[in-house]
Each structure stands twice: as structure tokens, then as C-alpha cells.
N, C-alpha and C positions, 0 to 999 in steps of 0.2 A: 173363404176369402181372407187374405192376410190383412191383419190390422195395421193401420198406420198411426205412428206416434211422433211427436216432436219434443226434442230435448235440447238443452243448452249444450250438453256434452255427452257423447257416447264413448265409453271406455271399453275397449275390447281386451278382455283378460282380467281375471280376478286373482292375480298374484299379489305379492307385496307392493309392487309399484302402483298397480291399478287401484288397489284398495286404499293406499295412502293418498293418492291423487284425488280419488272420488270423495273421500272423507273431507279433505281440506276445501275442495271446491264447493261441495254441498253445504258446508258449514256457513258459507256466505250467501246462501239462499238460491244458488243455481240448481237447475233441474239436471240431475246426473243419472244416467243409466249405465250399468256395468253388465256386459254379456260375457259369459264364460262357456267355451265349447264343451268342456268336460262336465260330467254329471256330479262332480263334487270338487271342493277346493283341494289344492295340494296334490293333484294327481301326478305331477311330475316328480320323480324320485329326487331326493336331496339328502346330503350328508347331515343336514339339520343343525349345523354348528353356527352359532352367532356370537359376536363379541358382546361384552356387557354394555357397551355404548348403544347398542341397537334399540334398547327400550327408550332411551332419550330421544333418538332420531324418530322413532315410531310414535312418540308421545303416548307411551303406555306406562301406566303407573306401576311402580315396583310391587304394589299390593296385588296386582293382577297376574304376576308372573307364575303363580301357582297353577294357573289354568293351562299353561303350555310348557313349562320347563320340566324336562325329564331328568336333568342332571346338571349341577353346577360344576364348572371346570376350574380347577386351581392351577393346573400345570399342563404343559404339552411336551411330548417327547418326539424328537425328530431323529430318525435313525439313518445314518449314512450307509452307503452300499456295503461297507465292511462290518456294519453292525454297531459302530460307535454311536453313542447316544448324546444328543444335545438336549439339555433340559431347559425349557422356557418356564420361568416361574412368575407368578403373579404377586410376589411379595405379600403373601397371606391375603391377597385380595382375589376376587373372582375374575378370572380371565375372560370367561364367557359362559355360554350355556349350550347344552344339547337340548333341542326343543322337539316337541311333537308339532311338526309344521302344520298339519291339518288344524290342530287346536289353535295354533298361533294365528293362522289366517282367519279362522272363525271369529277370534277376538277382534281382529282388524275389520272383518266384515260387519261385526256387531257395531263397532264404533262408527263405521261409515253409514250403516243403516240408521243409526240414531240421529245422524245429521240430515237424513232425508234421501240418501242414495238408494236407488232401486237396483237389486242384483238378481240376475237370472242365470241359472246354470243350465247345462244341456242346450245352449243357445248359440251355436256358432255363427259368426259373421261370414257371409258368403259373397255378397256383391257390393261394390262401392261405385257410386256415381258422384262426380263433382258437380255441385250446383252453385248458383251465384253466391249464396250466403252460407255455404258449408258443404255438407255431404248428404247424400241419400244412401242409406245402407240397408241391404236386405239380410236379415238373420233367418233362423229357421222358421220363426212364426210371426215376424214383424217386418214392416218397412219403417225405418227410423230416419227422420229428418233431424240432423244435428248441425249446430253451428261450429262445433269443434269435435274432431275425431281424434281419439288418443289410442295409439297402439301400445298395449301392455301385454302382448300375447307371446312373449318368449322368443327363443332362438328360431322357431319356425314361423315367425310373425307373418300372418296373412296381410296385415295392414302394410308392413314394410314392403312386401313383395308386390302386392296388387297395385300400390301407388308408386312403384318404382323408386322408393326411397332406398331400398337395398338392391345393389347390383351383384351380379354373379362374381364371386371372389372377394366380396367385401367382408364376409364373416368367416373367421377361423374358429373351428370347433374341435373339441376333444370328446370322444365317446367315453362314457362312464357306466359302470355297473355297480350295483350294491345289493348285498344280502342283509336282511335283518336276522340275527341269530339270538336265540335264547339259550340259557345255561352256558354262557361264556365264562371262562376263567381268566380274569385279568389281575395283574399284579397291583395296579393302582386304578381304582374306579373314579378317581377325581381328575384323571388325565386323559387327554386325547393322544393318539399315536399316529405318526406319519412315517412312511418308509420310502426311501429313495433308492435308485439303482437301476441300471439297464436290465438286470436279470429279474428285478422285482416288478418294475413298472416303466417300460421304455418311454422316455420323454413324458413322464407323468409321476404319479405317486399312488401308494396305497394308504388307506386310512382305517383306523378303528376309533369310533366315537361311542363311548359308553352311554347307555340310557338308564332308565329306571330298572330296578331289580337286577337281574343278571343278563340283561338284554343289551345288544350293541349293534350299531350300523357298521358294516364291514364292506368297504368298497374300493374301487380302483378306477383311475383314468389313465389311459395310455394313448399315445399318438402313433405308435408302431405296433403291429401285431394284433392278436385277438385279446380284447379285454377279458373275455370269459376265461380264456386259457390262463392268463396271468392272475386273475382273481382266484381261480381254483388252485393254482400253484401256490399262491400266497397262503391260502388256508391250509393246504397240505403241509407247507413248510413250518407251520406253527401249531403242532398238535397239542402243545401245552395249553394253548388258548381255546382251540376249537375242537379238540378230540372228542369231547362229550357234548358239544353244542348241537343244536338243531336249527335248521333254516326254516323260518316261518314266512319269509317274504323275499321276492326277487324282482327287481325292476331296473331298467336302464334308460338312459337319455344322453343327449349330447349337451355340452356346456360351451358357451361362447368364451374364447380366450384371446381373441384378436384385437380387443380394445373397442372403443366407441366407433360406431359406423360414421362414415363421412357425412351423411345427410340424415338428420333426425327430426327436422322440422320442415314444413311447407305451409302454404296458405291453408289455414283452418285444420292443420294436422300436426300432431307431435308423437314421437316415439319415446317411451320411457322404459326403465328396467332392462331386462335382458334383450328385449326387442331392439333397444338402442345400443346394445353392447355394453351396458353398465355393469360389468363383472370384473373383479380383480383377476387379471390373467394368470398369475403364478399360482394362486390358490384355487381359482375357480369359484370363489365365494361371491355371491351376488345378492344376498338378502339385504344387507346393510346398504350397499351402494344403490340398490334398486329402490329401497324405501326413500333414500335421500333424493333420488331422481324424481320420484313421484311427488315428493313434498315441494321441491324447488320448481318443478314444472307447474304445479298447482298455483304457486304464488304468482308466477308470471302469467298464467292463464287468467287469474283473477284480475290482474292489471289490464290484460288485453280486453277482457269483457267490459271492464269499467270504462275503457277508452274507446270501446266499439271498434277495435282494430285487431283482427285475428290474422293479419298478414304474416308471412314468413319473416319479414323484417322485424316485426315486433316480437314474435315468438322466439327468435334467435337469442333474445336476452336470456332465455332459459339455458342455452348452451354456455354462454359466458359465465353465468352464475354457477352452473354445475362444474365447469372446468376449473374454477378458482381453487377448489380443493379436491373434489372427487376425480375430475378429469385428469389432473396432474398425477394423482395416485395411480390411476389406471395406466396412464402412459409410462410412469416409472416402473410399475410392476411388469408391464409388457417388456420393457428394456431388460429387466432382470431375468425374465423368463427366456428371452431370446439368447441371452448370454449363457445361462445355466444349462439350457437344454443341449448346448454344444459341448459341454464338459464330459470327459470320460469319468468312469467310476473312481479311478485313482485321483483325479482332480477334485471330484466331489468330496472324497474322503479328506483330502488336504484342506479343502475349503472349510470343512466342518471343524478341523483342528484350529484354524486361524481365527474364525469368526466367534465372537461372543454371542450368547443367546439373544441379546438385544439386536445384534446385527442381523441374525437370521430372521427374526420377527419383522424387522424393518424392510429387508429385501423382499420377503414374501408379500408384504402388504403395500409396497410402493411408498414407504415412508423413509425420509432421511437417507436416501440412497447416495447423496453426495458425501455424507459423512462416512458411509460404508466404503464408498469408492476411494476416498482419501486414505483410509486404512489399508486398502488393498494395493494402492499405488506404491507402497513401501515394500511390497513383496515381488521379487523378480519373476515368479511364475505367473502371477495374476495382474501385474501392473498394466500390461497391454491387452491381455486376453479378456479381462473383465472390467477393471477400473476405468480404462479409457472409454470403453463402450458405454458404461453407465453414465459417464460424464458428458457424452456426446449429445 
């Protein structure tokens, strides 16, 4: 016989967003259960790069980073199709980290558990029934009555689909593949590397993220053609880096790059993280933006519980708060992606010559694109093709 339990909130998915949300909500005394369909945390492959600011957003002490940081990153190299290199410097400061995501999520899970969150792995959510004061959800081993249901279950979100929050065509994704190599030969182990070009990664990019020792994540995301073909080609084209290296892991997944879904709240339900589309489209990075989504959603959920009002009208405040900074960044990065993916290799090379490293960083992350557009307005080739669209 399946056991029945009642909680204030059921969170489906134990990724960055779900663990951040559950920690903050549980810290206020609410009963929170997190169910994860996989048998371990961080099952989805990930480049594992984060900015230095993630620790602040995740409310993780600098003293704890030794538990999950594999490499501190001081620089980033962006290679145009012709091989020209743009160097993004951190002014002797740490730009970010390459992490062991499993260890990172285990730290987040520990923090959430310390606040009273219960976490269950190998526990997929299967059936959802709307009831007067929330939802009744069937997992593998439980019937859960919950006043608030939170979908933090990624780009294949069961919550979004089963509750009709996500409609066909709402979500744009890019397939990505990644190897983990050992015995890699890199020129600069303090730098990440990004490679652009239609012959390298059509409508996407390839990456090399150095980790501890001589280990590196080597991956690719493409919107046209076979990602495996282009990943193998990229490796073959760089024998100086991978000629003596050995593959020890291979995984693939899709990444949401279409921006935030049109509907991410309803009565007694919220979507957070990649389930909600909270990913920076041009880079495909979602750890920071998802943690922020979980944190902001929890703040609004706390208000909603205190007011005994879990209606969509109340929960929409979460959308407004998120959009104030993160939503704008995601929208602007999507604009930049839609413009850049239409450029030829020759135009990408020219763009690399014109833009300063700071401009490249801002475009990729959806920051200060008005300033970048103003610079491009002065260039005859790009004034209408890029600048005007960024300003629209």
C-alpha cells in the first residue's frame, strides 16, 4: 500500500533551483519535500562553469568552495571562425570557477537538509491531481498532498507538461554533448576556451573547461547537424590538446535557449530554474540564473503562505521580481543570440575585430547590450544588421 503524506510544498527536482528554493522555504519552518527522479544529484551533464558571483547568490560561504571547486578561472579565450582570439581578463581577479557539479549540489542539499528539507532520490513524480487547497501527487512510493507544487525538473519538466503550463513550441532547445578527458594538454589551465564558426559548431559553440589535474570538460552544442560529428571533428582538429588524452566520460542533454516560458505560475504551482526557461540563451548557462529563480520564488512563496493566498495572482509577484534583473538579462541575451546566429563566419570574424572583450562578455550574458549596440551603430556593416535589432 502506498503511503500518504502531507507537506506545505512539494518540489519536483533536486537541481540548483529546487535545492535553493527548498532551503529558503524550510528555513521559515515550512514542511518541504523534494523528490528527484534520478538516483543521484547532477545526473544531467553540464559544462560546470559558474561565475564568481554564484556563491553570493547561493548563499554559500567562500570557506566552503574547496568542497566543489575544481579550478579557478582567471581568463576566457573566445576564438572566432578564422582562429582569431579574444581574451577576456578578470583584472587579476577570479572570473569564475569550474566545479564538480555533483559535489556542488550535495553542498546545496546539505544546506537544505539542515533547514529541515526532506530529499528523496529515485522518486519520480508521476500523477498530478488538482484539489481545493493544492495538489495531490503520486510519486513512485508516495501519495503527497501539498499546498504548493514547485516544478524544478529541468527542460523535460513533467510538472510543466502535465499541468499545461508548457505548450508545444514554447521551449527552444539546443542538443549538447560532452566528453570528460584526462591527460589533456592545455596552454593555459587558468582559462576557459570557446570556439565559434559554422564549420566548428553550426549555430552554437564548442568549449574546453579545465578541471583539476590534467582533466577537462570538452563539449559542443549545435542547432544544425550532428553534435557528435562536430564534437569528434573538433577533437580531431586539435591533436596538440587531445592527441594523448583519454575519454573517461560521455554524456549528452538538451539545453533550453528560448527564454522564459510564457506561463510559469498558476494557482498553487510555480516553475523555477530550467523548467521555467531560466537559462541565459547565448551561453546556455543556467546554474546562476536558476539559483536566483529558486531564491526569488521562495521569498514570494513565504509571503503567499503567510497571507494564506497561493493564487496565481499572488504568485505572479515572483515573475515581476525575477524579471527586474534576470528576466531582462535573459531577454537581452536571446536578442543577441537571434542576431549572432544569422551572421556568416566572415561577419563573426569582423565582429571579433570590432568588439572589445568587455563587449563580448556583455553580449553573451545579456548585460549592457544598449551600450554595445550604440558602438555597433557607428559601423556601416552592423548598424542595421545587429545594432538596430539589439535596440528593438
